PDB file with one MODEL, atoms N, CA, C and O in Angstrom:
MODEL        1
ATOM      1  N   MET A   1     185.395 216.645  57.979  1.00  0.00           N
ATOM      2  CA  MET A   1     186.355 215.782  57.307  1.00  0.00           C
ATOM      3  C   MET A   1     187.400 216.661  56.617  1.00  0.00           C
ATOM      4  O   MET A   1     187.089 217.725  56.081  1.00  0.00           O
ATOM      5  N   GLU A   2     188.638 216.187  56.646  1.00  0.00           N
ATOM      6  CA  GLU A   2     189.754 216.920  56.053  1.00  0.00           C
ATOM      7  C   GLU A   2     190.619 215.977  55.247  1.00  0.00           C
ATOM      8  O   GLU A   2     190.555 214.757  55.404  1.00  0.00           O
ATOM      9  N   THR A   3     191.435 216.565  54.378  1.00  0.00           N
ATOM     10  CA  THR A   3     192.446 215.816  53.645  1.00  0.00           C
ATOM     11  C   THR A   3     193.801 216.411  53.978  1.00  0.00           C
ATOM     12  O   THR A   3     194.006 217.618  53.853  1.00  0.00           O
ATOM     13  N   TRP A   4     194.733 215.555  54.405  1.00  0.00           N
ATOM     14  CA  TRP A   4     196.090 215.981  54.744  1.00  0.00           C
ATOM     15  C   TRP A   4     197.077 215.357  53.772  1.00  0.00           C
ATOM     16  O   TRP A   4     196.964 214.184  53.418  1.00  0.00           O
ATOM     17  N   HIS A   5     198.041 216.152  53.347  1.00  0.00           N
ATOM     18  CA  HIS A   5     199.167 215.677  52.537  1.00  0.00           C
ATOM     19  C   HIS A   5     200.368 215.605  53.482  1.00  0.00           C
ATOM     20  O   HIS A   5     200.811 216.620  54.019  1.00  0.00           O
ATOM     21  N   ILE A   6     200.884 214.395  53.675  1.00  0.00           N
ATOM     22  CA  ILE A   6     201.959 214.173  54.642  1.00  0.00           C
ATOM     23  C   ILE A   6     203.169 213.601  53.914  1.00  0.00           C
ATOM     24  O   ILE A   6     203.048 212.655  53.136  1.00  0.00           O
ATOM     25  N   THR A   7     204.326 214.178  54.171  1.00  0.00           N
ATOM     26  CA  THR A   7     205.578 213.681  53.611  1.00  0.00           C
ATOM     27  C   THR A   7     206.519 213.376  54.760  1.00  0.00           C
ATOM     28  O   THR A   7     206.684 214.184  55.675  1.00  0.00           O
ATOM     29  N   VAL A   8     207.133 212.206  54.706  1.00  0.00           N
ATOM     30  CA  VAL A   8     208.056 211.779  55.755  1.00  0.00           C
ATOM     31  C   VAL A   8     209.392 211.420  55.106  1.00  0.00           C
ATOM     32  O   VAL A   8     209.449 210.786  54.052  1.00  0.00           O
ATOM     33  N   ARG A   9     210.471 211.850  55.779  1.00  0.00           N
ATOM     34  CA  ARG A   9     211.823 211.596  55.284  1.00  0.00           C
ATOM     35  C   ARG A   9     212.652 210.945  56.383  1.00  0.00           C
ATOM     36  O   ARG A   9     212.391 211.120  57.573  1.00  0.00           O
ATOM     37  N   GLY A  10     213.647 210.197  55.955  1.00  0.00           N
ATOM     38  CA  GLY A  10     214.534 209.478  56.863  1.00  0.00           C
ATOM     39  C   GLY A  10     214.778 208.100  56.276  1.00  0.00           C
ATOM     40  O   GLY A  10     214.820 207.940  55.057  1.00  0.00           O
ATOM     41  N   ARG A  11     214.941 207.099  57.144  1.00  0.00           N
ATOM     42  CA  ARG A  11     215.043 205.712  56.656  1.00  0.00           C
ATOM     43  C   ARG A  11     213.624 205.157  56.650  1.00  0.00           C
ATOM     44  O   ARG A  11     213.193 204.489  57.590  1.00  0.00           O
ATOM     45  N   VAL A  12     212.900 205.458  55.548  1.00  0.00           N
ATOM     46  CA  VAL A  12     211.481 205.111  55.456  1.00  0.00           C
ATOM     47  C   VAL A  12     211.165 204.265  54.223  1.00  0.00           C
ATOM     48  O   VAL A  12     210.002 203.945  53.972  1.00  0.00           O
ATOM     49  N   GLN A  13     212.186 203.903  53.459  1.00  0.00           N
ATOM     50  CA  GLN A  13     211.974 202.982  52.344  1.00  0.00           C
ATOM     51  C   GLN A  13     212.819 201.737  52.596  1.00  0.00           C
ATOM     52  O   GLN A  13     213.934 201.817  53.112  1.00  0.00           O
ATOM     53  N   GLY A  14     212.264 200.582  52.218  1.00  0.00           N
ATOM     54  CA  GLY A  14     212.969 199.324  52.420  1.00  0.00           C
ATOM     55  C   GLY A  14     212.859 198.787  53.845  1.00  0.00           C
ATOM     56  O   GLY A  14     213.568 197.849  54.208  1.00  0.00           O
ATOM     57  N   VAL A  15     211.982 199.371  54.648  1.00  0.00           N
ATOM     58  CA  VAL A  15     211.820 198.944  56.039  1.00  0.00           C
ATOM     59  C   VAL A  15     210.364 198.604  56.367  1.00  0.00           C
ATOM     60  O   VAL A  15     210.017 198.437  57.536  1.00  0.00           O
ATOM     61  N   GLY A  16     209.516 198.500  55.348  1.00  0.00           N
ATOM     62  CA  GLY A  16     208.106 198.165  55.543  1.00  0.00           C
ATOM     63  C   GLY A  16     207.242 199.339  55.950  1.00  0.00           C
ATOM     64  O   GLY A  16     206.109 199.150  56.393  1.00  0.00           O
ATOM     65  N   TYR A  17     207.764 200.558  55.806  1.00  0.00           N
ATOM     66  CA  TYR A  17     207.017 201.739  56.246  1.00  0.00           C
ATOM     67  C   TYR A  17     205.720 201.915  55.468  1.00  0.00           C
ATOM     68  O   TYR A  17     204.668 202.156  56.059  1.00  0.00           O
ATOM     69  N   ARG A  18     205.790 201.797  54.161  1.00  0.00           N
ATOM     70  CA  ARG A  18     204.612 202.040  53.316  1.00  0.00           C
ATOM     71  C   ARG A  18     203.497 201.040  53.629  1.00  0.00           C
ATOM     72  O   ARG A  18     202.343 201.438  53.789  1.00  0.00           O
ATOM     73  N   ALA A  19     203.819 199.772  53.716  1.00  0.00           N
ATOM     74  CA  ALA A  19     202.811 198.744  54.002  1.00  0.00           C
ATOM     75  C   ALA A  19     202.236 198.922  55.405  1.00  0.00           C
ATOM     76  O   ALA A  19     201.030 198.780  55.605  1.00  0.00           O
ATOM     77  N   ALA A  20     203.096 199.232  56.376  1.00  0.00           N
ATOM     78  CA  ALA A  20     202.613 199.444  57.744  1.00  0.00           C
ATOM     79  C   ALA A  20     201.725 200.684  57.814  1.00  0.00           C
ATOM     80  O   ALA A  20     200.731 200.697  58.539  1.00  0.00           O
ATOM     81  N   CYS A  21     202.079 201.711  57.070  1.00  0.00           N
ATOM     82  CA  CYS A  21     201.271 202.928  57.033  1.00  0.00           C
ATOM     83  C   CYS A  21     199.898 202.634  56.435  1.00  0.00           C
ATOM     84  O   CYS A  21     198.879 203.098  56.946  1.00  0.00           O
ATOM     85  N   GLU A  22     199.878 201.873  55.364  1.00  0.00           N
ATOM     86  CA  GLU A  22     198.602 201.506  54.748  1.00  0.00           C
ATOM     87  C   GLU A  22     197.725 200.767  55.760  1.00  0.00           C
ATOM     88  O   GLU A  22     196.548 201.093  55.909  1.00  0.00           O
ATOM     89  N   GLY A  23     198.285 199.782  56.450  1.00  0.00           N
ATOM     90  CA  GLY A  23     197.525 199.022  57.435  1.00  0.00           C
ATOM     91  C   GLY A  23     197.009 199.890  58.566  1.00  0.00           C
ATOM     92  O   GLY A  23     195.871 199.731  59.008  1.00  0.00           O
ATOM     93  N   HIS A  24     197.843 200.807  59.037  1.00  0.00           N
ATOM     94  CA  HIS A  24     197.420 201.690  60.140  1.00  0.00           C
ATOM     95  C   HIS A  24     196.295 202.614  59.683  1.00  0.00           C
ATOM     96  O   HIS A  24     195.322 202.811  60.410  1.00  0.00           O
ATOM     97  N   ALA A  25     196.421 203.181  58.489  1.00  0.00           N
ATOM     98  CA  ALA A  25     195.382 204.071  57.962  1.00  0.00           C
ATOM     99  C   ALA A  25     194.058 203.325  57.787  1.00  0.00           C
ATOM    100  O   ALA A  25     192.995 203.871  58.078  1.00  0.00           O
ATOM    101  N   ILE A  26     194.120 202.093  57.318  1.00  0.00           N
ATOM    102  CA  ILE A  26     192.902 201.293  57.144  1.00  0.00           C
ATOM    103  C   ILE A  26     192.263 201.021  58.509  1.00  0.00           C
ATOM    104  O   ILE A  26     191.044 201.123  58.651  1.00  0.00           O
ATOM    105  N   ARG A  27     193.069 200.678  59.504  1.00  0.00           N
ATOM    106  CA  ARG A  27     192.533 200.428  60.848  1.00  0.00           C
ATOM    107  C   ARG A  27     191.886 201.682  61.427  1.00  0.00           C
ATOM    108  O   ARG A  27     190.932 201.589  62.199  1.00  0.00           O
ATOM    109  N   LEU A  28     192.399 202.854  61.059  1.00  0.00           N
ATOM    110  CA  LEU A  28     191.816 204.108  61.526  1.00  0.00           C
ATOM    111  C   LEU A  28     190.579 204.520  60.733  1.00  0.00           C
ATOM    112  O   LEU A  28     189.896 205.478  61.096  1.00  0.00           O
ATOM    113  N   GLY A  29     190.289 203.794  59.647  1.00  0.00           N
ATOM    114  CA  GLY A  29     189.121 204.112  58.839  1.00  0.00           C
ATOM    115  C   GLY A  29     189.331 205.301  57.910  1.00  0.00           C
ATOM    116  O   GLY A  29     188.369 205.965  57.525  1.00  0.00           O
ATOM    117  N   LEU A  30     190.582 205.574  57.546  1.00  0.00           N
ATOM    118  CA  LEU A  30     190.894 206.694  56.660  1.00  0.00           C
ATOM    119  C   LEU A  30     190.844 206.274  55.204  1.00  0.00           C
ATOM    120  O   LEU A  30     191.015 205.098  54.881  1.00  0.00           O
ATOM    121  N   GLY A  31     190.611 207.237  54.330  1.00  0.00           N
ATOM    122  CA  GLY A  31     190.732 207.035  52.901  1.00  0.00           C
ATOM    123  C   GLY A  31     191.996 207.714  52.416  1.00  0.00           C
ATOM    124  O   GLY A  31     192.561 208.560  53.109  1.00  0.00           O
ATOM    125  N   GLY A  32     192.442 207.341  51.211  1.00  0.00           N
ATOM    126  CA  GLY A  32     193.603 207.997  50.629  1.00  0.00           C
ATOM    127  C   GLY A  32     194.596 207.011  50.065  1.00  0.00           C
ATOM    128  O   GLY A  32     194.225 205.929  49.610  1.00  0.00           O
ATOM    129  N   TRP A  33     195.867 207.388  50.095  1.00  0.00           N
ATOM    130  CA  TRP A  33     196.917 206.547  49.518  1.00  0.00           C
ATOM    131  C   TRP A  33     198.278 206.856  50.134  1.00  0.00           C
ATOM    132  O   TRP A  33     198.478 207.893  50.767  1.00  0.00           O
ATOM    133  N   VAL A  34     199.207 205.922  49.929  1.00  0.00           N
ATOM    134  CA  VAL A  34     200.599 206.073  50.357  1.00  0.00           C
ATOM    135  C   VAL A  34     201.476 205.589  49.208  1.00  0.00           C
ATOM    136  O   VAL A  34     201.132 204.630  48.517  1.00  0.00           O
ATOM    137  N   ARG A  35     202.614 206.259  49.006  1.00  0.00           N
ATOM    138  CA  ARG A  35     203.552 205.808  47.983  1.00  0.00           C
ATOM    139  C   ARG A  35     204.964 206.262  48.337  1.00  0.00           C
ATOM    140  O   ARG A  35     205.166 207.256  49.033  1.00  0.00           O
ATOM    141  N   ASN A  36     205.930 205.500  47.834  1.00  0.00           N
ATOM    142  CA  ASN A  36     207.320 205.903  47.917  1.00  0.00           C
ATOM    143  C   ASN A  36     207.584 206.943  46.851  1.00  0.00           C
ATOM    144  O   ASN A  36     206.961 206.926  45.789  1.00  0.00           O
ATOM    145  N   ARG A  37     208.505 207.848  47.129  1.00  0.00           N
ATOM    146  CA  ARG A  37     208.942 208.847  46.154  1.00  0.00           C
ATOM    147  C   ARG A  37     210.375 208.514  45.734  1.00  0.00           C
ATOM    148  O   ARG A  37     211.138 207.937  46.508  1.00  0.00           O
ATOM    149  N   SER A  38     210.725 208.875  44.525  1.00  0.00           N
ATOM    150  CA  SER A  38     212.059 208.563  44.015  1.00  0.00           C
ATOM    151  C   SER A  38     213.154 209.280  44.803  1.00  0.00           C
ATOM    152  O   SER A  38     214.319 208.892  44.708  1.00  0.00           O
ATOM    153  N   ASP A  39     212.816 210.315  45.579  1.00  0.00           N
ATOM    154  CA  ASP A  39     213.815 211.016  46.391  1.00  0.00           C
ATOM    155  C   ASP A  39     214.063 210.332  47.737  1.00  0.00           C
ATOM    156  O   ASP A  39     214.831 210.840  48.554  1.00  0.00           O
ATOM    157  N   GLY A  40     213.414 209.175  47.975  1.00  0.00           N
ATOM    158  CA  GLY A  40     213.613 208.426  49.212  1.00  0.00           C
ATOM    159  C   GLY A  40     212.581 208.711  50.293  1.00  0.00           C
ATOM    160  O   GLY A  40     212.613 208.090  51.355  1.00  0.00           O
ATOM    161  N   SER A  41     211.677 209.629  50.041  1.00  0.00           N
ATOM    162  CA  SER A  41     210.635 209.951  51.020  1.00  0.00           C
ATOM    163  C   SER A  41     209.413 209.061  50.809  1.00  0.00           C
ATOM    164  O   SER A  41     209.323 208.329  49.823  1.00  0.00           O
ATOM    165  N   VAL A  42     208.488 209.140  51.742  1.00  0.00           N
ATOM    166  CA  VAL A  42     207.183 208.486  51.623  1.00  0.00           C
ATOM    167  C   VAL A  42     206.135 209.589  51.674  1.00  0.00           C
ATOM    168  O   VAL A  42     206.196 210.484  52.516  1.00  0.00           O
ATOM    169  N   GLU A  43     205.170 209.509  50.756  1.00  0.00           N
ATOM    170  CA  GLU A  43     204.126 210.520  50.614  1.00  0.00           C
ATOM    171  C   GLU A  43     202.767 209.898  50.907  1.00  0.00           C
ATOM    172  O   GLU A  43     202.476 208.787  50.464  1.00  0.00           O
ATOM    173  N   VAL A  44     201.936 210.618  51.657  1.00  0.00           N
ATOM    174  CA  VAL A  44     200.603 210.146  52.023  1.00  0.00           C
ATOM    175  C   VAL A  44     199.586 211.247  51.736  1.00  0.00           C
ATOM    176  O   VAL A  44     199.825 212.419  52.024  1.00  0.00           O
ATOM    177  N   MET A  45     198.463 210.859  51.173  1.00  0.00           N
ATOM    178  CA  MET A  45     197.292 211.723  51.066  1.00  0.00           C
ATOM    179  C   MET A  45     196.212 211.002  51.858  1.00  0.00           C
ATOM    180  O   MET A  45     195.767 209.925  51.460  1.00  0.00           O
ATOM    181  N   ALA A  46     195.790 211.581  52.968  1.00  0.00           N
ATOM    182  CA  ALA A  46     194.850 210.900  53.863  1.00  0.00           C
ATOM    183  C   ALA A  46     193.610 211.761  54.086  1.00  0.00           C
ATOM    184  O   ALA A  46     193.700 212.979  54.242  1.00  0.00           O
ATOM    185  N   TYR A  47     192.453 211.103  54.099  1.00  0.00           N
ATOM    186  CA  TYR A  47     191.160 211.770  54.228  1.00  0.00           C
ATOM    187  C   TYR A  47     190.388 211.158  55.393  1.00  0.00           C
ATOM    188  O   TYR A  47     190.220 209.941  55.469  1.00  0.00           O
ATOM    189  N   GLY A  48     189.920 212.019  56.303  1.00  0.00           N
ATOM    190  CA  GLY A  48     189.129 211.539  57.424  1.00  0.00           C
ATOM    191  C   GLY A  48     188.935 212.643  58.444  1.00  0.00           C
ATOM    192  O   GLY A  48     189.162 213.820  58.162  1.00  0.00           O
ATOM    193  N   SER A  49     188.512 212.246  59.632  1.00  0.00           N
ATOM    194  CA  SER A  49     188.301 213.232  60.691  1.00  0.00           C
ATOM    195  C   SER A  49     189.657 213.751  61.168  1.00  0.00           C
ATOM    196  O   SER A  49     190.651 213.027  61.115  1.00  0.00           O
ATOM    197  N   PRO A  50     189.701 214.998  61.633  1.00  0.00           N
ATOM    198  CA  PRO A  50     190.967 215.544  62.134  1.00  0.00           C
ATOM    199  C   PRO A  50     191.577 214.693  63.258  1.00  0.00           C
ATOM    200  O   PRO A  50     192.799 214.564  63.338  1.00  0.00           O
ATOM    201  N   GLU A  51     190.751 214.122  64.111  1.00  0.00           N
ATOM    202  CA  GLU A  51     191.254 213.295  65.208  1.00  0.00           C
ATOM    203  C   GLU A  51     191.953 212.043  64.683  1.00  0.00           C
ATOM    204  O   GLU A  51     193.018 211.677  65.181  1.00  0.00           O
ATOM    205  N   ARG A  52     191.375 211.396  63.700  1.00  0.00           N
ATOM    206  CA  ARG A  52     191.998 210.187  63.138  1.00  0.00           C
ATOM    207  C   ARG A  52     193.227 210.531  62.308  1.00  0.00           C
ATOM    208  O   ARG A  52     194.206 209.785  62.310  1.00  0.00           O
ATOM    209  N   LEU A  53     193.184 211.648  61.604  1.00  0.00           N
ATOM    210  CA  LEU A  53     194.358 212.088  60.858  1.00  0.00           C
ATOM    211  C   LEU A  53     195.518 212.377  61.809  1.00  0.00           C
ATOM    212  O   LEU A  53     196.669 212.060  61.508  1.00  0.00           O
ATOM    213  N   GLU A  54     195.216 212.971  62.939  1.00  0.00           N
ATOM    214  CA  GLU A  54     196.254 213.246  63.937  1.00  0.00           C
ATOM    215  C   GLU A  54     196.836 211.955  64.483  1.00  0.00           C
ATOM    216  O   GLU A  54     198.039 211.886  64.735  1.00  0.00           O
ATOM    217  N   ARG A  55     196.025 210.942  64.670  1.00  0.00           N
ATOM    218  CA  ARG A  55     196.530 209.638  65.126  1.00  0.00           C
ATOM    219  C   ARG A  55     197.451 209.013  64.086  1.00  0.00           C
ATOM    220  O   ARG A  55     198.451 208.389  64.441  1.00  0.00           O
ATOM    221  N   LEU A  56     197.124 209.174  62.800  1.00  0.00           N
ATOM    222  CA  LEU A  56     198.008 208.686  61.750  1.00  0.00           C
ATOM    223  C   LEU A  56     199.321 209.458  61.774  1.00  0.00           C
ATOM    224  O   LEU A  56     200.393 208.860  61.673  1.00  0.00           O
ATOM    225  N   ARG A  57     199.247 210.772  61.904  1.00  0.00           N
ATOM    226  CA  ARG A  57     200.460 211.588  61.940  1.00  0.00           C
ATOM    227  C   ARG A  57     201.358 211.163  63.103  1.00  0.00           C
ATOM    228  O   ARG A  57     202.572 211.046  62.940  1.00  0.00           O
ATOM    229  N   GLU A  58     200.768 210.936  64.260  1.00  0.00           N
ATOM    230  CA  GLU A  58     201.543 210.503  65.418  1.00  0.00           C
ATOM    231  C   GLU A  58     202.231 209.168  65.148  1.00  0.00           C
ATOM    232  O   GLU A  58     203.399 208.990  65.491  1.00  0.00           O
ATOM    233  N   TRP A  59     201.506 208.226  64.531  1.00  0.00           N
ATOM    234  CA  TRP A  59     202.120 206.940  64.188  1.00  0.00           C
ATOM    235  C   TRP A  59     203.262 207.144  63.198  1.00  0.00           C
ATOM    236  O   TRP A  59     204.320 206.530  63.329  1.00  0.00           O
ATOM    237  N   MET A  60     203.043 208.016  62.197  1.00  0.00           N
ATOM    238  CA  MET A  60     204.055 208.237  61.161  1.00  0.00           C
ATOM    239  C   MET A  60     205.339 208.838  61.723  1.00  0.00           C
ATOM    240  O   MET A  60     206.398 208.667  61.119  1.00  0.00           O
ATOM    241  N   LEU A  61     205.285 209.527  62.845  1.00  0.00           N
ATOM    242  CA  LEU A  61     206.501 210.078  63.459  1.00  0.00           C
ATOM    243  C   LEU A  61     207.472 208.985  63.888  1.00  0.00           C
ATOM    244  O   LEU A  61     208.681 209.212  63.943  1.00  0.00           O
ATOM    245  N   ALA A  62     206.952 207.812  64.190  1.00  0.00           N
ATOM    246  CA  ALA A  62     207.800 206.690  64.587  1.00  0.00           C
ATOM    247  C   ALA A  62     207.879 205.648  63.485  1.00  0.00           C
ATOM    248  O   ALA A  62     208.967 205.173  63.159  1.00  0.00           O
ATOM    249  N   GLY A  63     206.736 205.284  62.907  1.00  0.00           N
ATOM    250  CA  GLY A  63     206.703 204.259  61.871  1.00  0.00           C
ATOM    251  C   GLY A  63     206.976 202.881  62.443  1.00  0.00           C
ATOM    252  O   GLY A  63     206.930 202.689  63.658  1.00  0.00           O
ATOM    253  N   PRO A  64     207.263 201.915  61.568  1.00  0.00           N
ATOM    254  CA  PRO A  64     207.557 200.560  62.027  1.00  0.00           C
ATOM    255  C   PRO A  64     208.934 200.519  62.706  1.00  0.00           C
ATOM    256  O   PRO A  64     209.710 201.467  62.584  1.00  0.00           O
ATOM    257  N   PRO A  65     209.239 199.429  63.418  1.00  0.00           N
ATOM    258  CA  PRO A  65     210.469 199.363  64.223  1.00  0.00           C
ATOM    259  C   PRO A  65     211.773 199.670  63.468  1.00  0.00           C
ATOM    260  O   PRO A  65     212.669 200.290  64.041  1.00  0.00           O
ATOM    261  N   ALA A  66     211.899 199.261  62.221  1.00  0.00           N
ATOM    262  CA  ALA A  66     213.163 199.457  61.493  1.00  0.00           C
ATOM    263  C   ALA A  66     213.305 200.862  60.888  1.00  0.00           C
ATOM    264  O   ALA A  66     214.361 201.198  60.352  1.00  0.00           O
ATOM    265  N   ALA A  67     212.275 201.660  60.967  1.00  0.00           N
ATOM    266  CA  ALA A  67     212.302 202.996  60.356  1.00  0.00           C
ATOM    267  C   ALA A  67     212.989 204.007  61.271  1.00  0.00           C
ATOM    268  O   ALA A  67     213.072 203.829  62.487  1.00  0.00           O
ATOM    269  N   ARG A  68     213.476 205.074  60.639  1.00  0.00           N
ATOM    270  CA  ARG A  68     213.985 206.236  61.367  1.00  0.00           C
ATOM    271  C   ARG A  68     213.423 207.474  60.684  1.00  0.00           C
ATOM    272  O   ARG A  68     213.758 207.752  59.533  1.00  0.00           O
ATOM    273  N   VAL A  69     212.585 208.208  61.369  1.00  0.00           N
ATOM    274  CA  VAL A  69     211.958 209.398  60.799  1.00  0.00           C
ATOM    275  C   VAL A  69     212.780 210.618  61.189  1.00  0.00           C
ATOM    276  O   VAL A  69     212.963 210.904  62.372  1.00  0.00           O
ATOM    277  N   ASP A  70     213.277 211.338  60.178  1.00  0.00           N
ATOM    278  CA  ASP A  70     214.054 212.560  60.415  1.00  0.00           C
ATOM    279  C   ASP A  70     213.198 213.811  60.268  1.00  0.00           C
ATOM    280  O   ASP A  70     213.474 214.835  60.893  1.00  0.00           O
ATOM    281  N   GLU A  71     212.168 213.730  59.447  1.00  0.00           N
ATOM    282  CA  GLU A  71     211.340 214.911  59.173  1.00  0.00           C
ATOM    283  C   GLU A  71     209.949 214.468  58.751  1.00  0.00           C
ATOM    284  O   GLU A  71     209.796 213.496  58.011  1.00  0.00           O
ATOM    285  N   LEU A  72     208.939 215.181  59.221  1.00  0.00           N
ATOM    286  CA  LEU A  72     207.560 214.937  58.815  1.00  0.00           C
ATOM    287  C   LEU A  72     206.901 216.285  58.553  1.00  0.00           C
ATOM    288  O   LEU A  72     206.926 217.177  59.401  1.00  0.00           O
ATOM    289  N   GLN A  73     206.317 216.420  57.378  1.00  0.00           N
ATOM    290  CA  GLN A  73     205.639 217.659  57.002  1.00  0.00           C
ATOM    291  C   GLN A  73     204.176 217.370  56.719  1.00  0.00           C
ATOM    292  O   GLN A  73     203.850 216.378  56.067  1.00  0.00           O
ATOM    293  N   VAL A  74     203.295 218.234  57.206  1.00  0.00           N
ATOM    294  CA  VAL A  74     201.864 218.113  56.959  1.00  0.00           C
ATOM    295  C   VAL A  74     201.396 219.393  56.286  1.00  0.00           C
ATOM    296  O   VAL A  74     201.725 220.496  56.723  1.00  0.00           O
ATOM    297  N   ALA A  75     200.621 219.231  55.212  1.00  0.00           N
ATOM    298  CA  ALA A  75     200.033 220.365  54.499  1.00  0.00           C
ATOM    299  C   ALA A  75     198.607 219.988  54.125  1.00  0.00           C
ATOM    300  O   ALA A  75     198.265 218.805  54.119  1.00  0.00           O
ATOM    301  N   PRO A  76     197.773 220.967  53.815  1.00  0.00           N
ATOM    302  CA  PRO A  76     196.432 220.635  53.330  1.00  0.00           C
ATOM    303  C   PRO A  76     196.529 219.801  52.055  1.00  0.00           C
ATOM    304  O   PRO A  76     197.371 220.055  51.194  1.00  0.00           O
ATOM    305  N   GLY A  77     195.663 218.811  51.950  1.00  0.00           N
ATOM    306  CA  GLY A  77     195.648 217.950  50.774  1.00  0.00           C
ATOM    307  C   GLY A  77     194.406 218.193  49.943  1.00  0.00           C
ATOM    308  O   GLY A  77     193.572 219.041  50.262  1.00  0.00           O
ATOM    309  N   LYS A  78     194.304 217.424  48.863  1.00  0.00           N
ATOM    310  CA  LYS A  78     193.160 217.541  47.956  1.00  0.00           C
ATOM    311  C   LYS A  78     192.540 216.177  47.738  1.00  0.00           C
ATOM    312  O   LYS A  78     193.234 215.164  47.665  1.00  0.00           O
ATOM    313  N   GLY A  79     191.228 216.169  47.636  1.00  0.00           N
ATOM    314  CA  GLY A  79     190.514 214.947  47.303  1.00  0.00           C
ATOM    315  C   GLY A  79     189.785 214.355  48.487  1.00  0.00           C
ATOM    316  O   GLY A  79     190.095 214.628  49.646  1.00  0.00           O
ATOM    317  N   LYS A  80     188.798 213.529  48.153  1.00  0.00           N
ATOM    318  CA  LYS A  80     188.049 212.741  49.129  1.00  0.00           C
ATOM    319  C   LYS A  80     188.168 211.296  48.681  1.00  0.00           C
ATOM    320  O   LYS A  80     187.991 210.988  47.502  1.00  0.00           O
ATOM    321  N   PHE A  81     188.467 210.411  49.623  1.00  0.00           N
ATOM    322  CA  PHE A  81     188.760 209.025  49.290  1.00  0.00           C
ATOM    323  C   PHE A  81     187.952 208.090  50.174  1.00  0.00           C
ATOM    324  O   PHE A  81     187.872 208.293  51.386  1.00  0.00           O
ATOM    325  N   ALA A  82     187.356 207.075  49.580  1.00  0.00           N
ATOM    326  CA  ALA A  82     186.574 206.098  50.340  1.00  0.00           C
ATOM    327  C   ALA A  82     187.469 205.017  50.940  1.00  0.00           C
ATOM    328  O   ALA A  82     187.214 204.551  52.050  1.00  0.00           O
ATOM    329  N   ASP A  83     188.513 204.616  50.219  1.00  0.00           N
ATOM    330  CA  ASP A  83     189.402 203.532  50.636  1.00  0.00           C
ATOM    331  C   ASP A  83     190.829 204.049  50.714  1.00  0.00           C
ATOM    332  O   ASP A  83     191.143 205.124  50.202  1.00  0.00           O
ATOM    333  N   PHE A  84     191.691 203.269  51.361  1.00  0.00           N
ATOM    334  CA  PHE A  84     193.104 203.609  51.442  1.00  0.00           C
ATOM    335  C   PHE A  84     193.888 202.565  50.663  1.00  0.00           C
ATOM    336  O   PHE A  84     193.647 201.366  50.805  1.00  0.00           O
ATOM    337  N   GLU A  85     194.842 203.025  49.826  1.00  0.00           N
ATOM    338  CA  GLU A  85     195.578 202.092  48.979  1.00  0.00           C
ATOM    339  C   GLU A  85     197.057 202.471  48.906  1.00  0.00           C
ATOM    340  O   GLU A  85     197.452 203.602  49.187  1.00  0.00           O
ATOM    341  N   MET A  86     197.857 201.477  48.516  1.00  0.00           N
ATOM    342  CA  MET A  86     199.262 201.695  48.259  1.00  0.00           C
ATOM    343  C   MET A  86     199.420 201.963  46.764  1.00  0.00           C
ATOM    344  O   MET A  86     198.890 201.224  45.934  1.00  0.00           O
ATOM    345  N   ARG A  87     200.148 203.019  46.430  1.00  0.00           N
ATOM    346  CA  ARG A  87     200.361 203.375  45.033  1.00  0.00           C
ATOM    347  C   ARG A  87     201.813 203.140  44.648  1.00  0.00           C
ATOM    348  O   ARG A  87     202.688 203.063  45.511  1.00  0.00           O
ATOM    349  N   PRO A  88     202.070 203.025  43.323  1.00  0.00           N
ATOM    350  CA  PRO A  88     203.457 202.818  42.884  1.00  0.00           C
ATOM    351  C   PRO A  88     204.327 204.052  43.155  1.00  0.00           C
ATOM    352  O   PRO A  88     203.825 205.165  43.312  1.00  0.00           O
ATOM    353  N   THR A  89     205.618 203.826  43.204  1.00  0.00           N
ATOM    354  CA  THR A  89     206.593 204.901  43.406  1.00  0.00           C
ATOM    355  C   THR A  89     206.466 205.945  42.316  1.00  0.00           C
ATOM    356  O   THR A  89     206.247 205.625  41.148  1.00  0.00           O
ATOM    357  N   LEU A  90     206.606 207.196  42.716  1.00  0.00           N
ATOM    358  CA  LEU A  90     206.562 208.309  41.763  1.00  0.00           C
ATOM    359  C   LEU A  90     207.904 208.993  41.749  1.00  0.00           C
ATOM    360  O   LEU A  90     208.096 209.962  41.015  1.00  0.00           O
TER     361      LEU A  90
ENDMDL
END
């Protein structure tokens, strides 16, 4: 099991990206959280198997139909999470 810290930039706020990401992560059985950042990015801390984390990363490259992803960064994350939740903007 691993924890990944993922940041995505582009047109990812105001297009349902955060809610869709939460739903996709839950369907994959991942733990962690997603939140909007005040700089316009979306931040994810996801915990699970590397294979499922990779599936989330692949989904995040496209996001929901109205989104446009310009950049996606993955780094090692911290924490172990049982559930996946949406957090307030930071």
